[in-house]
NULO-885519 format. One record per residue: residue number from 1; x, y, z of N, C-alpha, C in turn. Coordinates in steps of 0.02 Angstrom, whole numbers, plus 50000, padded with zeros to 5 digits. Layout:
N
(rec NUM; (X; Y; Z); (X; Y; Z); (X; Y; Z));
...
***
This chain:
242
(rec 1; (54512; 54192; 54053); (54472; 54233; 53975); (54475; 54307; 53998));
(rec 2; (54436; 54322; 54064); (54422; 54392; 54114); (54487; 54430; 54084));
(rec 3; (54537; 54422; 54129); (54589; 54432; 54132); (54647; 54470; 54045));
(rec 4; (54645; 54417; 54002); (54664; 54429; 53936); (54618; 54464; 53894));
(rec 5; (54552; 54469; 53915); (54492; 54523; 53886); (54529; 54594; 53925));
(rec 6; (54528; 54593; 53975); (54546; 54648; 54039); (54622; 54683; 53999));
(rec 7; (54676; 54622; 54005); (54742; 54654; 53969); (54730; 54676; 53919));
(rec 8; (54709; 54671; 53860); (54701; 54666; 53793); (54655; 54734; 53797));
(rec 9; (54619; 54770; 53812); (54580; 54814; 53812); (54590; 54860; 53866));
(rec 10; (54640; 54859; 53912); (54636; 54928; 53948); (54701; 54931; 53963));
(rec 11; (54722; 55016; 53962); (54761; 55060; 53955); (54806; 55055; 54011));
(rec 12; (54881; 55067; 54036); (54921; 55052; 54084); (54875; 55106; 54154));
(rec 13; (54879; 55066; 54180); (54855; 55124; 54259); (54930; 55167; 54287));
(rec 14; (54911; 55197; 54323); (54967; 55252; 54322); (55026; 55208; 54369));
(rec 15; (55026; 55164; 54405); (55071; 55150; 54440); (55124; 55118; 54395));
(rec 16; (55081; 55080; 54358); (55115; 55010; 54309); (55178; 55043; 54288));
(rec 17; (55186; 55091; 54243); (55246; 55090; 54215); (55308; 55103; 54250));
(rec 18; (55291; 55109; 54317); (55354; 55117; 54380); (55367; 55061; 54409));
(rec 19; (55320; 55013; 54416); (55343; 54946; 54417); (55366; 54926; 54381));
(rec 20; (55359; 54930; 54311); (55401; 54888; 54271); (55456; 54915; 54245));
(rec 21; (55476; 54991; 54267); (55540; 55010; 54264); (55595; 55007; 54305));
(rec 22; (55572; 54996; 54365); (55600; 54969; 54423); (55626; 54876; 54422));
(rec 23; (55579; 54864; 54405); (55613; 54784; 54402); (55646; 54785; 54337));
(rec 24; (55655; 54819; 54293); (55707; 54821; 54235); (55759; 54829; 54260));
(rec 25; (55768; 54897; 54298); (55818; 54937; 54330); (55861; 54868; 54378));
(rec 26; (55805; 54833; 54424); (55863; 54768; 54455); (55886; 54731; 54423));
(rec 27; (55852; 54702; 54353); (55887; 54661; 54324); (55950; 54666; 54278));
(rec 28; (55927; 54723; 54262); (56002; 54747; 54219); (56067; 54803; 54244));
(rec 29; (56036; 54825; 54314); (56090; 54857; 54332); (56099; 54843; 54418));
(rec 30; (56062; 54808; 54442); (56038; 54784; 54492); (56040; 54833; 54573));
(rec 31; (56002; 54885; 54540); (55973; 54956; 54570); (55907; 54966; 54600));
(rec 32; (55897; 54977; 54650); (55836; 54976; 54696); (55819; 55051; 54722));
(rec 33; (55852; 55080; 54705); (55840; 55150; 54728); (55808; 55213; 54725));
(rec 34; (55770; 55212; 54651); (55728; 55269; 54604); (55669; 55261; 54650));
(rec 35; (55622; 55232; 54664); (55564; 55216; 54667); (55557; 55153; 54733));
(rec 36; (55577; 55171; 54808); (55597; 55104; 54829); (55549; 55107; 54882));
(rec 37; (55478; 55125; 54850); (55428; 55125; 54905); (55384; 55052; 54909));
(rec 38; (55432; 55006; 54869); (55392; 54929; 54869); (55449; 54879; 54866));
(rec 39; (55462; 54842; 54880); (55520; 54772; 54896); (55522; 54761; 54804));
(rec 40; (55577; 54736; 54786); (55576; 54729; 54720); (55560; 54653; 54697));
(rec 41; (55525; 54597; 54742); (55516; 54517; 54711); (55455; 54533; 54664));
(rec 42; (55417; 54570; 54683); (55342; 54581; 54635); (55366; 54603; 54550));
(rec 43; (55387; 54683; 54576); (55431; 54694; 54530); (55479; 54641; 54447));
(rec 44; (55518; 54634; 54508); (55578; 54582; 54461); (55546; 54528; 54429));
(rec 45; (55487; 54491; 54455); (55448; 54453; 54419); (55406; 54470; 54365));
(rec 46; (55367; 54545; 54360); (55332; 54579; 54332); (55387; 54595; 54261));
(rec 47; (55449; 54613; 54266); (55488; 54612; 54198); (55531; 54562; 54183));
(rec 48; (55532; 54512; 54219); (55568; 54430; 54181); (55540; 54426; 54116));
(rec 49; (55488; 54443; 54072); (55483; 54446; 54029); (55527; 54478; 53951));
(rec 50; (55534; 54550; 54001); (55564; 54612; 53935); (55615; 54612; 53975));
(rec 51; (55666; 54564; 53989); (55761; 54581; 54000); (55793; 54596; 53921));
(rec 52; (55740; 54576; 53871); (55781; 54610; 53801); (55808; 54681; 53808));
(rec 53; (55848; 54698; 53768); (55854; 54778; 53784); (55809; 54817; 53734));
(rec 54; (55787; 54795; 53704); (55732; 54805; 53655); (55671; 54855; 53697));
(rec 55; (55656; 54820; 53747); (55612; 54842; 53810); (55640; 54900; 53850));
(rec 56; (55613; 54941; 53822); (55613; 55005; 53885); (55560; 55049; 53921));
(rec 57; (55585; 55064; 53971); (55533; 55113; 53993); (55573; 55188; 54027));
(rec 58; (55555; 55240; 54007); (55589; 55308; 54035); (55556; 55335; 54073));
(rec 59; (55584; 55326; 54154); (55534; 55382; 54179); (55576; 55463; 54210));
(rec 60; (55527; 55500; 54204); (55567; 55577; 54238); (55534; 55589; 54297));
(rec 61; (55576; 55595; 54341); (55555; 55602; 54411); (55520; 55688; 54405));
(rec 62; (55455; 55698; 54441); (55443; 55764; 54465); (55444; 55768; 54525));
(rec 63; (55426; 55837; 54557); (55449; 55863; 54615); (55391; 55810; 54656));
(rec 64; (55338; 55789; 54643); (55279; 55752; 54674); (55259; 55695; 54644));
(rec 65; (55296; 55682; 54572); (55264; 55626; 54552); (55314; 55602; 54507));
(rec 66; (55306; 55568; 54439); (55323; 55580; 54388); (55299; 55572; 54314));
(rec 67; (55327; 55561; 54288); (55306; 55549; 54195); (55343; 55506; 54157));
(rec 68; (55317; 55461; 54138); (55324; 55409; 54097); (55342; 55449; 54009));
(rec 69; (55415; 55467; 53975); (55437; 55498; 53921); (55434; 55446; 53867));
(rec 70; (55458; 55375; 53886); (55440; 55363; 53821); (55440; 55283; 53834));
(rec 71; (55387; 55236; 53782); (55395; 55160; 53833); (55419; 55130; 53752));
(rec 72; (55451; 55080; 53744); (55477; 55059; 53686); (55465; 54978; 53695));
(rec 73; (55459; 54937; 53654); (55432; 54964; 53569); (55359; 54998; 53574));
(rec 74; (55314; 54977; 53615); (55246; 54994; 53584); (55230; 54975; 53684));
(rec 75; (55174; 55026; 53715); (55150; 55021; 53761); (55096; 54939; 53790));
(rec 76; (55070; 54929; 53723); (55036; 54891; 53739); (55045; 54817; 53734));
(rec 77; (55126; 54791; 53698); (55153; 54738; 53692); (55193; 54734; 53767));
(rec 78; (55225; 54785; 53776); (55252; 54788; 53846); (55195; 54771; 53919));
(rec 79; (55158; 54806; 53903); (55099; 54812; 53967); (55076; 54730; 53968));
(rec 80; (55063; 54701; 53888); (55026; 54635; 53891); (55062; 54580; 53916));
(rec 81; (55150; 54566; 53900); (55182; 54531; 53934); (55207; 54552; 54027));
(rec 82; (55197; 54604; 54060); (55200; 54623; 54116); (55147; 54607; 54157));
(rec 83; (55090; 54605; 54124); (55035; 54597; 54153); (55011; 54515; 54140));
(rec 84; (55031; 54482; 54100); (55031; 54410; 54102); (55067; 54375; 54147));
(rec 85; (55111; 54411; 54171); (55165; 54359; 54216); (55111; 54370; 54302));
(rec 86; (55071; 54447; 54308); (55030; 54438; 54367); (54964; 54386; 54381));
(rec 87; (54955; 54378; 54305); (54906; 54322; 54297); (54916; 54263; 54308));
(rec 88; (54992; 54228; 54311); (55015; 54180; 54329); (55020; 54178; 54406));
(rec 89; (55008; 54231; 54436); (55002; 54241; 54513); (54929; 54214; 54535));
(rec 90; (54880; 54252; 54486); (54831; 54246; 54521); (54808; 54169; 54516));
(rec 91; (54827; 54145; 54455); (54823; 54064; 54444); (54834; 54028; 54509));
(rec 92; (54886; 54049; 54517); (54899; 53988; 54576); (54876; 54013; 54638));
(rec 93; (54851; 54068; 54635); (54804; 54076; 54721); (54746; 54059; 54717));
(rec 94; (54723; 54040; 54655); (54663; 54020; 54636); (54666; 53944; 54648));
(rec 95; (54732; 53912; 54631); (54742; 53832; 54655); (54737; 53832; 54739));
(rec 96; (54781; 53876; 54756); (54788; 53856; 54832); (54731; 53868; 54885));
(rec 97; (54693; 53924; 54856); (54606; 53938; 54886); (54586; 53887; 54883));
(rec 98; (54576; 53833; 54803); (54550; 53771; 54789); (54591; 53725; 54834));
(rec 99; (54622; 53726; 54848); (54666; 53668; 54886); (54656; 53669; 54973));
(rec 100; (54660; 53727; 54972); (54653; 53718; 55047); (54558; 53707; 55046));
(rec 101; (54519; 53748; 55032); (54437; 53725; 55041); (54439; 53648; 55048));
(rec 102; (54473; 53632; 54997); (54484; 53561; 54994); (54496; 53487; 55050));
(rec 103; (54535; 53526; 55079); (54578; 53514; 55126); (54523; 53520; 55199));
(rec 104; (54506; 53568; 55218); (54481; 53596; 55269); (54407; 53585; 55281));
(rec 105; (54366; 53576; 55201); (54301; 53576; 55198); (54282; 53519; 55157));
(rec 106; (54275; 53499; 55084); (54275; 53467; 55060); (54274; 53493; 54981));
(rec 107; (54267; 53432; 54919); (54290; 53458; 54856); (54221; 53504; 54834));
(rec 108; (54159; 53503; 54860); (54108; 53541; 54836); (54119; 53598; 54841));
(rec 109; (54141; 53612; 54914); (54183; 53673; 54946); (54234; 53713; 54912));
(rec 110; (54285; 53645; 54900); (54330; 53696; 54872); (54303; 53723; 54798));
(rec 111; (54257; 53680; 54787); (54230; 53707; 54699); (54220; 53766; 54700));
(rec 112; (54150; 53778; 54756); (54126; 53843; 54745); (54162; 53893; 54769));
(rec 113; (54201; 53886; 54811); (54255; 53939; 54830); (54308; 53966; 54742));
(rec 114; (54333; 53916; 54722); (54349; 53921; 54660); (54301; 53980; 54629));
(rec 115; (54250; 53962; 54640); (54208; 53991; 54579); (54194; 54058; 54601));
(rec 116; (54177; 54059; 54667); (54186; 54134; 54721); (54236; 54168; 54682));
(rec 117; (54311; 54135; 54685); (54380; 54173; 54655); (54376; 54185; 54608));
(rec 118; (54351; 54138; 54556); (54342; 54171; 54473); (54321; 54236; 54459));
(rec 119; (54266; 54243; 54491); (54196; 54285; 54476); (54233; 54331; 54517));
(rec 120; (54274; 54357; 54590); (54282; 54403; 54600); (54309; 54454; 54552));
(rec 121; (54304; 54516; 54597); (54316; 54591; 54551); (54388; 54592; 54570));
(rec 122; (54394; 54571; 54615); (54468; 54572; 54639); (54540; 54534; 54591));
(rec 123; (54467; 54492; 54550); (54538; 54455; 54522); (54555; 54491; 54464));
(rec 124; (54532; 54535; 54443); (54542; 54579; 54380); (54575; 54643; 54425));
(rec 125; (54553; 54673; 54471); (54602; 54734; 54505); (54660; 54711; 54514));
(rec 126; (54685; 54650; 54549); (54733; 54649; 54567); (54790; 54597; 54498));
(rec 127; (54773; 54559; 54489); (54806; 54531; 54449); (54801; 54523; 54371));
(rec 128; (54774; 54594; 54330); (54773; 54583; 54286); (54800; 54659; 54245));
(rec 129; (54837; 54667; 54301); (54881; 54747; 54314); (54942; 54730; 54322));
(rec 130; (55003; 54747; 54316); (55067; 54734; 54339); (55076; 54766; 54390));
(rec 131; (55065; 54753; 54445); (55066; 54798; 54529); (55101; 54758; 54564));
(rec 132; (55092; 54768; 54646); (55096; 54718; 54683); (55051; 54695; 54729));
(rec 133; (55008; 54727; 54713); (54950; 54697; 54765); (54931; 54614; 54764));
(rec 134; (54914; 54594; 54706); (54912; 54530; 54697); (54961; 54459; 54723));
(rec 135; (55034; 54502; 54707); (55085; 54451; 54728); (55080; 54457; 54814));
(rec 136; (55059; 54502; 54848); (55038; 54511; 54930); (54999; 54458; 54941));
(rec 137; (54933; 54463; 54903); (54890; 54412; 54930); (54912; 54346; 54915));
(rec 138; (54940; 54338; 54872); (54955; 54275; 54862); (55014; 54239; 54907));
(rec 139; (55061; 54288; 54939); (55111; 54250; 55000); (55069; 54276; 55046));
(rec 140; (55038; 54304; 55064); (54993; 54301; 55121); (54960; 54261; 55148));
(rec 141; (54926; 54229; 55082); (54877; 54174; 55102); (54913; 54119; 55086));
(rec 142; (54975; 54103; 55046); (55022; 54053; 55066); (55039; 54037; 55132));
(rec 143; (55102; 54108; 55164); (55099; 54109; 55220); (55058; 54069; 55287));
(rec 144; (54995; 54109; 55264); (54954; 54060; 55330); (54922; 53985; 55313));
(rec 145; (54926; 53975; 55247); (54907; 53889; 55246); (54986; 53859; 55271));
(rec 146; (55027; 53893; 55262); (55082; 53863; 55298); (55088; 53841; 55349));
(rec 147; (55082; 53909; 55387); (55059; 53912; 55481); (55030; 53858; 55501));
(rec 148; (54971; 53892; 55443); (54914; 53819; 55482); (54946; 53742; 55490));
(rec 149; (54978; 53716; 55420); (55003; 53660; 55437); (55060; 53661; 55475));
(rec 150; (55099; 53703; 55480); (55144; 53696; 55523); (55122; 53690; 55593));
(rec 151; (55052; 53723; 55627); (55033; 53712; 55690); (54997; 53659; 55694));
(rec 152; (54999; 53608; 55650); (54956; 53524; 55636); (55014; 53491; 55656));
(rec 153; (55064; 53502; 55637); (55123; 53455; 55629); (55202; 53504; 55607));
(rec 154; (55219; 53541; 55671); (55270; 53581; 55679); (55354; 53543; 55648));
(rec 155; (55360; 53494; 55619); (55407; 53474; 55581); (55466; 53523; 55556));
(rec 156; (55532; 53521; 55557); (55607; 53556; 55545); (55563; 53572; 55455));
(rec 157; (55541; 53544; 55420); (55531; 53533; 55365); (55484; 53580; 55345));
(rec 158; (55425; 53579; 55401); (55399; 53641; 55390); (55401; 53705; 55412));
(rec 159; (55449; 53702; 55443); (55455; 53761; 55462); (55507; 53787; 55430));
(rec 160; (55536; 53749; 55401); (55594; 53796; 55347); (55564; 53815; 55280));
(rec 161; (55496; 53786; 55256); (55448; 53816; 55211); (55410; 53863; 55227));
(rec 162; (55390; 53888; 55278); (55348; 53928; 55320); (55421; 53990; 55306));
(rec 163; (55462; 53985; 55336); (55515; 54036; 55345); (55538; 54068; 55268));
(rec 164; (55509; 53997; 55222); (55542; 54030; 55160); (55483; 54075; 55131));
(rec 165; (55420; 54053; 55137); (55373; 54105; 55116); (55365; 54154; 55136));
(rec 166; (55368; 54160; 55224); (55369; 54223; 55272); (55425; 54281; 55221));
(rec 167; (55472; 54240; 55190); (55548; 54284; 55187); (55495; 54319; 55114));
(rec 168; (55481; 54266; 55065); (55440; 54308; 55002); (55390; 54328; 54998));
(rec 169; (55339; 54327; 55065); (55299; 54388; 55083); (55312; 54479; 55100));
(rec 170; (55387; 54457; 55140); (55415; 54527; 55168); (55437; 54550; 55077));
(rec 171; (55456; 54483; 55053); (55497; 54542; 54977); (55423; 54577; 54923));
(rec 172; (55354; 54553; 54958); (55318; 54596; 54879); (55289; 54627; 54904));
(rec 173; (55289; 54651; 54971); (55258; 54725; 55003); (55289; 54729; 55064));
(rec 174; (55282; 54794; 55077); (55313; 54814; 55153); (55230; 54789; 55192));
(rec 175; (55202; 54829; 55158); (55122; 54819; 55225); (55121; 54741; 55254));
(rec 176; (55157; 54701; 55229); (55138; 54624; 55237); (55186; 54613; 55319));
(rec 177; (55217; 54653; 55330); (55257; 54644; 55394); (55229; 54643; 55460));
(rec 178; (55156; 54662; 55474); (55123; 54642; 55513); (55113; 54597; 55508));
(rec 179; (55075; 54560; 55481); (55074; 54486; 55477); (55142; 54425; 55467));
(rec 180; (55214; 54460; 55450); (55253; 54414; 55465); (55253; 54417; 55555));
(rec 181; (55258; 54468; 55576); (55275; 54467; 55649); (55221; 54431; 55698));
(rec 182; (55170; 54416; 55667); (55098; 54392; 55682); (55125; 54303; 55678));
(rec 183; (55135; 54285; 55627); (55148; 54210; 55601); (55223; 54179; 55650));
(rec 184; (55276; 54244; 55652); (55323; 54201; 55689); (55311; 54215; 55783));
(rec 185; (55253; 54246; 55810); (55217; 54240; 55861); (55205; 54201; 55873));
(rec 186; (55155; 54174; 55845); (55104; 54115; 55816); (55160; 54056; 55842));
(rec 187; (55198; 54039; 55789); (55264; 54016; 55784); (55294; 53987; 55871));
(rec 188; (55301; 54051; 55902); (55362; 54033; 55965); (55296; 54029; 56039));
(rec 189; (55251; 54035; 56026); (55212; 54028; 56051); (55158; 53966; 56056));
(rec 190; (55157; 53934; 55990); (55081; 53890; 56000); (55130; 53838; 56017));
(rec 191; (55079; 53783; 56022); (55071; 53713; 56064); (55026; 53685; 56006));
(rec 192; (55014; 53613; 56004); (54971; 53590; 55942); (54899; 53566; 55984));
(rec 193; (54905; 53588; 56042); (54825; 53604; 56072); (54816; 53681; 56120));
(rec 194; (54882; 53725; 56112); (54844; 53761; 56174); (54915; 53814; 56143));
(rec 195; (54898; 53883; 56170); (54970; 53937; 56194); (55008; 53909; 56243));
(rec 196; (55066; 53900; 56220); (55122; 53897; 56277); (55126; 53950; 56328));
(rec 197; (55112; 53934; 56386); (55141; 54001; 56445); (55202; 54022; 56464));
(rec 198; (55254; 53957; 56469); (55296; 53941; 56498); (55346; 53961; 56445));
(rec 199; (55401; 54011; 56460); (55444; 54058; 56403); (55501; 53992; 56392));
(rec 200; (55517; 53941; 56439); (55560; 53900; 56421); (55547; 53857; 56395));
(rec 201; (55470; 53829; 56356); (55446; 53793; 56318); (55413; 53823; 56268));
(rec 202; (55429; 53894; 56247); (55428; 53897; 56184); (55458; 53884; 56125));
(rec 203; (55443; 53892; 56085); (55484; 53850; 56002); (55553; 53920; 55977));
(rec 204; (55577; 53909; 56041); (55637; 53957; 56017); (55695; 53954; 55926));
(rec 205; (55694; 53890; 55962); (55737; 53856; 55888); (55699; 53877; 55831));
(rec 206; (55632; 53830; 55821); (55600; 53855; 55759); (55564; 53927; 55723));
(rec 207; (55562; 53942; 55779); (55549; 54027; 55755); (55626; 54051; 55738));
(rec 208; (55678; 54057; 55778); (55725; 54086; 55766); (55766; 54049; 55687));
(rec 209; (55752; 54007; 55677); (55753; 53970; 55591); (55708; 53987; 55544));
(rec 210; (55667; 53999; 55554); (55613; 54050; 55518); (55613; 54121; 55503));
(rec 211; (55629; 54158; 55550); (55679; 54195; 55544); (55730; 54220; 55514));
(rec 212; (55776; 54178; 55523); (55840; 54177; 55507); (55831; 54163; 55412));
(rec 213; (55782; 54123; 55410); (55781; 54106; 55334); (55736; 54166; 55295));
(rec 214; (55690; 54208; 55321); (55652; 54218; 55306); (55698; 54300; 55285));
(rec 215; (55750; 54327; 55329); (55802; 54379; 55319); (55827; 54377; 55278));
(rec 216; (55870; 54315; 55277); (55917; 54293; 55221); (55869; 54306; 55157));
(rec 217; (55834; 54270; 55151); (55780; 54270; 55061); (55777; 54353; 55044));
(rec 218; (55765; 54393; 55107); (55758; 54460; 55092); (55808; 54501; 55071));
(rec 219; (55862; 54495; 55101); (55924; 54510; 55086); (55957; 54488; 55027));
(rec 220; (55943; 54415; 55008); (55949; 54391; 54948); (55902; 54427; 54891));
(rec 221; (55850; 54455; 54888); (55797; 54484; 54851); (55812; 54538; 54842));
(rec 222; (55866; 54588; 54868); (55920; 54644; 54856); (55988; 54635; 54842));
(rec 223; (55992; 54570; 54826); (56053; 54552; 54784); (56114; 54561; 54830));
(rec 224; (56088; 54567; 54881); (56140; 54560; 54943); (56188; 54626; 54954));
(rec 225; (56140; 54677; 54940); (56157; 54724; 54950); (56157; 54771; 54995));
(rec 226; (56223; 54797; 55037); (56223; 54829; 55113); (56227; 54916; 55089));
(rec 227; (56142; 54951; 55126); (56151; 55006; 55111); (56179; 55059; 55182));
(rec 228; (56176; 55116; 55141); (56167; 55171; 55214); (56120; 55217; 55215));
(rec 229; (56085; 55212; 55284); (56056; 55248; 55292); (56075; 55327; 55324));
(rec 230; (56036; 55375; 55299); (56070; 55447; 55346); (55984; 55460; 55350));
(rec 231; (55973; 55520; 55402); (55925; 55562; 55409); (55959; 55647; 55427));
(rec 232; (55924; 55680; 55376); (55960; 55748; 55388); (55880; 55784; 55369));
(rec 233; (55869; 55824; 55405); (55823; 55884; 55387); (55770; 55856; 55388));
(rec 234; (55740; 55794; 55434); (55693; 55758; 55411); (55672; 55724; 55351));
(rec 235; (55733; 55720; 55325); (55748; 55664; 55260); (55767; 55596; 55274));
(rec 236; (55756; 55538; 55269); (55782; 55503; 55257); (55812; 55483; 55191));
(rec 237; (55878; 55470; 55177); (55897; 55448; 55131); (55937; 55373; 55117));
(rec 238; (55940; 55345; 55077); (55960; 55276; 55054); (55997; 55263; 55025));
(rec 239; (56073; 55251; 55024); (56133; 55263; 54959); (56125; 55156; 54971));
(rec 240; (56148; 55133; 54903); (56154; 55075; 54880); (56228; 55073; 54841));
(rec 241; (56293; 55064; 54905); (56360; 55045; 54850); (56361; 55007; 54796));
(rec 242; (56401; 55044; 54743); (56415; 55005; 54691); (56360; 54987; 54665));
***
């Protein structure tokens, strides 16, 4: 109810049109080159209900910013659809918080944690707008919970689940890279009751499997593009053939 009220009454924030426009560019043209300061997964998810050609966002590049020249058929309807997709991610995170607290503590603790989540300002701040921070919070939490379950029982099934979640986490925000590295190190070094000191007994195969699956998902998220990077006069340029 809080998210619905916010979506219906608040205008678009500064970054939202660009996130939506880049999501549409990814779906329609397999292109991730204009505003590539974020990975594509969250943007593709937000733009999913806007694939029909009648939904348009035109962005004009400026020297140090951008200007939205046109949104069709109207900004309110477009924002409502894209923002609703982010609310779904917030509901999924709410369920994960409840589930984790229920397993770790008690049903009462889980209900209390869910109540705190529902009335947290961050719910509206990050899950009622068409942006990427909410998706990052979701996959960081999901990856941490999966890592905890893997540590209790490091089966191959849980290894592949963890690797998949880590790949999705990398695909929603570049700032998740430190958490990705930390999770891999934990998989590599940890035993069931203590850290493993002997490199010969480290979990090389499971860490490699999680890493390989995560990197494959990242590549798949960019539709298996092969880019060319050049640095000239202090400027990094990325080009995407075809």
